[in-house]
Structures are given as C-alpha cells and as structure tokens.
C-alpha positions, 0 to 999 in steps of 0.5 A: 489538518490531521496526521496520517501514517503510511506503512508500505509493503513491497515485493519482499515484505514490509519496507523500513519506511513509514511515511507521514502526511498531514492531510485534511480528511480520511478521503485525502489520505486514501487518495495519497495512499493510492498514489503511494501504491502506484509509485511502489508498483512503478518499481516493479509488479508484485512478486512471490511469495505474496504477489501483493503490494500494499499501503496501510493507513493509520491515524495519529494514534496508530489506529488502522484506518484502511489498507489498499492492496495491489494483487498480481494473480496468474490464472492458467488457461491450459493444462500443462 
C-alpha cells in the first residue's frame, strides 16, 4: 500500500481539507479521486469565478500525480 494525498478545490477555492488514503496503485488513487470529485459535486455544481471543481492527487512525498477537474461551461446559443 502507498500513501496518497488529495487536495480539494471547491466552488470557492481550495478547501482547508487534505485527504489521505492508503491505496495499492495509482489507478486506485485515480478511482478514489473520481469518487471524491463526485461527492464534492453533490454539494453543488461549480460556480463563478472558476466554474470548476478539482481533486489533485499527490504521492507520499507530495509530488503531484494527477488532477481531475469537473468544469461547468455555459454556451450561449442566441444573441441577447
């Protein structure tokens, strides 16, 4: 098992919570990050100014591995 750290970015910026997981592989860490991202989104979709939610995954030495993002994009279809 390896230690992975997750930094969360919510609707209003970085959350003061850093999650720590002991997982077997990087792929397991990515799956857990997707679950964490879905749980954040359950509390509300991304808002301005970022319009983004994210989970960044680091290894036990705090080296970044991957960042998963959920973006909300508004695409106007008519001129106002």
